[in-house]
C-alpha positions in Angstrom: -45.4 126.0 33.3 -41.7 124.6 33.2 -40.5 123.3 36.5 -38.1 126.5 37.6 -41.8 128.6 37.2 -43.9 125.9 39.6 -41.4 126.6 41.8 -41.6 130.1 42.2 -45.4 130.4 41.7 -47.5 127.1 41.8 -49.6 127.3 45.4 -48.4 130.7 45.8 -50.5 133.2 44.5 -50.7 136.2 45.7 -52.8 136.7 48.6 -56.7 138.1 47.4 -56.9 140.1 50.3 -53.8 142.8 50.4 -51.7 140.9 47.6 -49.7 140.3 48.6 -47.4 138.3 47.0 -45.3 135.8 50.1 -48.4 133.6 51.4 -48.9 135.1 54.7 -47.7 133.0 58.1 -51.4 132.0 59.5 -50.8 131.9 63.1 -53.8 130.5 64.7 -54.9 127.6 66.1 -58.5 127.9 65.3 -60.7 129.6 62.5 -64.0 131.0 63.7 -67.1 129.7 61.9 -70.3 131.1 60.9 -72.8 129.7 63.2 -73.2 125.7 63.7 -71.2 124.1 61.3 -70.4 126.9 58.9 -66.7 127.0 57.5 -64.7 129.6 56.4 -62.6 128.4 53.3 -62.9 124.9 54.9 -60.9 125.7 58.1 -61.8 125.1 61.6 -58.6 123.6 63.5 -55.0 123.7 62.9 -54.3 120.1 62.9 -56.5 119.4 60.4 -56.1 122.3 58.4 -54.2 125.4 58.2 -53.7 127.9 55.1 -49.8 128.0 55.1 -49.6 124.6 55.3 -52.6 124.2 52.3 -50.3 126.9 50.4 -47.5 124.0 50.7 -49.4 120.9 49.9 -50.4 122.4 46.3 -47.2 123.3 45.8 -45.4 119.8 46.6 -48.3 118.4 44.6 -48.0 120.5 41.4 -43.5 119.9 41.4 -44.0 116.0 41.4 -46.9 116.5 38.4 -49.1 114.6 41.2 -52.7 115.9 42.3 -52.7 115.4 46.0 -49.5 116.5 48.4 -49.8 116.1 52.4 -47.1 118.3 54.6 -46.0 116.4 57.7 -43.9 117.9 60.6 -40.1 115.6 59.5 -40.2 112.9 56.8 -40.2 110.3 59.6 -43.8 111.9 60.5 -44.5 111.5 56.9 -43.1 107.7 56.2 -45.2 106.8 59.4 -48.4 108.0 58.1 -48.1 106.0 55.3 -46.5 102.3 57.3 -50.1 103.4 59.0 -51.7 102.0 55.9 -50.4 97.8 56.9 -52.0 95.8 59.2 -50.6 92.6 61.6 -49.1 90.3 58.7 -48.4 92.8 55.9 -44.9 92.9 54.3 -42.8 95.8 53.1 -40.4 94.9 50.6 -37.1 97.1 50.3 -33.9 97.0 48.8 -31.0 96.8 51.2 -29.4 100.0 50.9 -32.1 102.9 52.5 -31.7 105.8 55.3 -31.2 104.4 58.5 -34.2 105.8 60.0 -36.6 103.8 57.8 -34.3 101.1 58.2 -34.9 101.8 62.2 -38.7 102.5 62.1 -39.1 99.3 60.0 -37.1 97.1 61.9 -37.4 98.9 65.1 -40.8 100.3 65.4 -43.9 98.5 63.4 -42.0 95.0 64.0 -44.0 94.2 67.3 -47.6 95.0 65.1 -46.8 92.3 63.2 -45.2 94.1 60.0 -42.8 92.7 58.0 -39.8 93.4 56.6 -38.2 92.1 53.8 -35.4 92.5 52.4 -34.3 92.1 48.5 -31.5 90.7 47.5 -29.8 93.5 45.5 -31.4 96.8 45.1 -32.2 95.8 41.3 -36.1 95.4 39.6 -35.6 92.1 39.5 -35.2 91.5 43.1 -37.7 93.8 44.0 -40.2 91.4 42.2 -38.1 88.4 43.5 -39.2 89.3 47.1 -42.5 90.0 47.0 -44.7 86.9 48.6 -48.8 86.8 49.2 -48.3 89.2 52.2 -46.8 91.7 50.6 -48.1 94.9 50.8 -45.8 98.2 50.8 -42.7 98.0 48.3 -39.9 101.0 49.8 -37.6 102.3 47.3 -35.1 104.8 47.4 -32.9 106.3 43.9 -30.3 107.2 44.7 -30.6 105.8 47.4 -28.9 106.2 50.6 -25.9 106.8 51.1 -23.9 104.2 48.1 -26.2 106.4 45.1 -27.6 103.2 43.7 -29.9 103.8 41.3 -33.1 101.8 40.5 -35.0 101.4 36.9 -38.1 102.7 38.6 -40.1 102.6 35.6 -38.9 98.4 35.7 -40.6 98.2 39.0 -43.5 99.2 38.5 -44.0 97.3 35.5 -42.7 94.6 37.6 -45.4 94.5 40.3 -48.0 95.4 37.4 -49.5 92.0 37.2 -48.5 90.7 41.2 -51.5 90.9 43.5 -50.9 89.8 47.2 -53.0 88.1 49.7 -56.1 90.5 49.4 -56.2 90.2 45.5 -54.1 93.5 45.5 -51.4 95.5 43.9 -49.1 96.1 46.6 -48.3 100.3 46.8 -45.2 101.4 45.4 -43.3 104.4 46.9 -40.1 105.6 45.7 -38.5 108.2 48.5 -37.1 110.8 46.8 -35.1 113.2 48.8 -32.2 112.3 47.2 -33.6 113.4 43.1 -35.7 116.2 44.7 -38.2 116.6 42.1 -36.3 118.9 40.1 -34.6 115.7 39.0 -36.9 113.2 39.3 -40.8 112.6 39.5 -41.6 109.1 40.5 -45.3 109.5 39.8 -45.2 110.1 36.6 -42.6 106.1 36.7 -45.4 104.6 37.7 -45.1 104.8 41.7 -48.0 105.4 43.8 -46.4 107.3 47.0 -43.3 110.6 46.5 -42.0 110.6 49.8 -39.7 113.8 50.7 -37.5 115.0 53.4 -38.3 118.5 53.5 -35.3 119.3 55.6 -33.1 118.3 52.6 -33.0 119.6 49.0 -36.4 121.1 49.3 -36.0 123.4 52.3 -33.2 123.9 50.8 -31.2 126.2 54.1 -31.0 123.7 57.1 -33.3 126.1 59.0 -36.2 123.6 59.0 -37.5 119.9 59.3 -40.1 118.8 57.1 -41.4 116.1 55.5 -44.3 115.1 52.3 -46.1 113.1 50.2 -47.3 113.3 47.3 -50.4 110.6 45.1 -52.6 110.6 42.6 -54.4 108.6 44.0 -57.8 109.6 45.9 -57.7 106.6 47.7 -54.4 107.0 49.6 -54.8 110.0 49.6 -57.7 110.1 51.6 -56.4 107.5 53.8 -53.0 109.6 55.0 -55.3 112.7 55.6 -57.0 111.4 58.0 -54.2 110.1 59.8 -52.1 113.4 59.3 -55.0 114.7 61.2 -56.3 112.1 63.8 -52.1 111.6 64.4 -51.2 115.7 64.6 -47.7 115.4 63.2 -48.3 118.1 61.3 -45.5 121.5 60.5 -46.1 125.0 61.9 -47.5 127.5 60.2 -43.9 128.8 60.0 -41.9 125.7 59.0 -44.5 125.6 56.4 -43.3 129.3 55.3 -39.6 128.6 55.4 -40.1 125.4 53.4 -41.7 127.4 50.7 -39.0 130.0 50.5 -36.7 127.6 50.4 -38.5 125.7 47.3 -38.8 129.2 45.2 -35.1 128.9 44.5 -34.7 124.9 43.6 -34.1 124.4 40.6 -30.9 127.2 41.1 -29.4 125.4 44.0 -29.7 122.5 41.9 -27.8 123.3 39.3 -24.8 124.6 41.5 -25.4 121.7 43.2 -24.6 119.1 40.7 -21.1 121.5 39.0 -20.2 121.1 42.4 -20.7 117.4 42.8 -18.9 116.7 39.5 -16.5 118.9 40.1 -15.2 117.1 43.7 -16.0 113.6 42.3 -13.2 114.2 39.5 -11.0 115.5 41.9 -11.6 112.0 44.7 -11.7 110.3 42.5 -7.9 110.6 41.6 -6.6 111.0 44.5 -4.5 108.5 45.8 -6.1 108.1 49.2 -9.7 107.8 48.3 -9.9 103.5 47.3 -13.7 104.3 45.6 -16.1 107.2 44.4 -19.6 106.5 43.5 -21.8 109.3 41.8 -24.3 108.6 39.6 -22.7 111.5 37.3 -19.4 109.1 35.9 -20.1 107.2 33.0 -18.5 104.0 34.5 -21.3 104.2 37.4 -23.4 101.2 36.7 -26.8 103.5 37.1 -25.6 105.8 34.8 -27.4 105.2 32.0 -30.9 104.5 34.0 -29.9 107.6 35.7 -29.7 109.3 32.7 -33.5 108.4 31.2 -35.3 108.8 34.1 -33.6 111.9 36.0 -33.0 115.3 34.9 -29.2 115.9 36.8 -27.4 114.5 39.2 -28.1 115.7 43.7 -25.2 116.8 45.0 -23.8 114.0 46.4 -20.8 111.9 46.9 -20.4 109.0 48.4 -16.1 107.1 48.4 -14.6 104.9 50.1 -11.3 105.9 52.5 -8.2 104.6 52.7 -6.5 104.0 56.5 -10.5 102.9 57.8 -12.0 104.3 60.4 -8.8 105.6 61.5 -8.3 108.1 58.2 -11.9 108.9 58.4 -11.6 110.5 61.8 -7.5 111.9 60.1 -9.8 113.7 57.8 -12.9 114.7 59.6 -10.5 116.5 61.9 -8.9 118.3 59.2 -11.9 119.5 57.3 -12.3 123.4 57.4 -15.1 124.1 54.6 -17.1 121.3 54.5 -18.3 120.9 57.6 -18.8 117.2 59.4 -22.7 117.3 59.8 -25.8 115.0 59.4 -28.1 116.1 57.1 -27.8 117.0 53.5 -29.0 119.0 50.9 -28.4 122.7 52.4 -26.9 125.6 50.4 -23.4 124.7 52.9 -21.6 121.6 52.3 -21.4 118.4 54.8 -19.5 115.2 55.7 -21.2 112.4 57.1 -20.0 109.0 58.0 -22.7 106.9 57.7 -21.5 104.3 60.5 -21.7 106.4 63.1 -24.4 109.1 61.9 -27.2 108.5 59.5 -27.3 104.8 59.7 -26.3 103.7 63.3 -29.6 102.2 63.9 -27.8 99.0 61.1 -26.5 96.0 63.2 -22.5 96.5 62.1 -23.2 93.1 59.6 -26.2 94.5 58.0 -24.3 97.4 57.1 -21.2 95.2 56.2 -23.7 93.5 53.7 -25.1 96.6 52.7 -22.0 98.5 52.1 -21.9 100.9 54.6 -17.8 100.4 55.5 -16.3 102.2 58.8 -14.6 104.1 56.0 -17.2 105.4 54.0 -18.3 109.2 54.0 -20.4 110.6 52.4 -20.8 114.3 50.9 -23.3 116.4 50.5 -22.0 119.7 48.4 -23.3 122.6 48.4 -23.5 125.4 47.1 -19.8 126.9 47.6 -17.2 127.7 45.2 -15.9 124.3 44.0 -12.0 125.5 44.5 -12.7 126.4 47.6 -14.3 123.1 48.2 -11.7 121.1 46.7 -9.1 123.1 48.7 -11.0 122.2 51.9 -11.0 118.2 51.2 -6.9 118.7 50.0 -5.8 120.1 53.3 -8.2 117.7 54.7 -7.2 114.3 52.7 -3.3 115.7 53.6 
């Protein structure tokens, strides 16, 4: 099946008992058993497994071209499950430009467990390869990245890891955070990744009404370890969360097309505005990752970042005048949002580290929704005036 068909049908067969075309929301914390250990349909307790969650996990795996899907209560819950694969003394290799919540988890939470994070010198396959050491057990990358929309050649990263073996004789696990692209535009497993991570809160849910996370893999060994952690730690989504995510996923292909159209229109407008210093959008031919994006993606998400003239005061001025685009964290919803990474999504970065990465005080990140592009441009025209 093509992607648009998968989004509607994968994991969402009609209910065999009633014929309902939507997966039922199973509000049950426990499941009756036939005698001692006789599980009906494999379910015993909702933390371990729930029919609503099982359907969502099948959908997630299908969309990413994977064999195994795991749903979590948030993107951070999914990330924590991955980090539980590590042991004291292991190293995470990552790139400079990543989500602030991931940075906080690496440097503030798991550091106390003697798990070290090594930041590559640049967001390039060569820099990632050069950052590997005998302790490297996990490579964690984003493409497109948050918030500067850097594009990393995923195939080259995977190929660079191929011959490398750490002190235990294993190849580091390659995880790609695919939140910005969504499976509608990019499938990292097909490009050599071992794991794909999502904040389902964003494009997958698409309506800013549910928080969730996901992991997808083709490796049974990784799935078994992550499944154990999912059950043991219990950071799972509720049945209603699973229903909302399933409902949002069904329109993902349509929404992504409109997000992309609006991103192109708004990015072109910003590029020609005298108050804007620089625009970050991989859809532009002059973007350094444009050719790579064309090779590994099927389009561009509704994300545009730009630097304003006037520094932080300029950002305050614009945010105070926005009427349609909402100043808020998060992204990927049907409504357009404006984020100030330095004080919002990436506030966990120390100031000097933010500047080194390029997250300056005058950087603004837009998540363009599915409104009419002319209205979004009019809002920006007034705010930038």
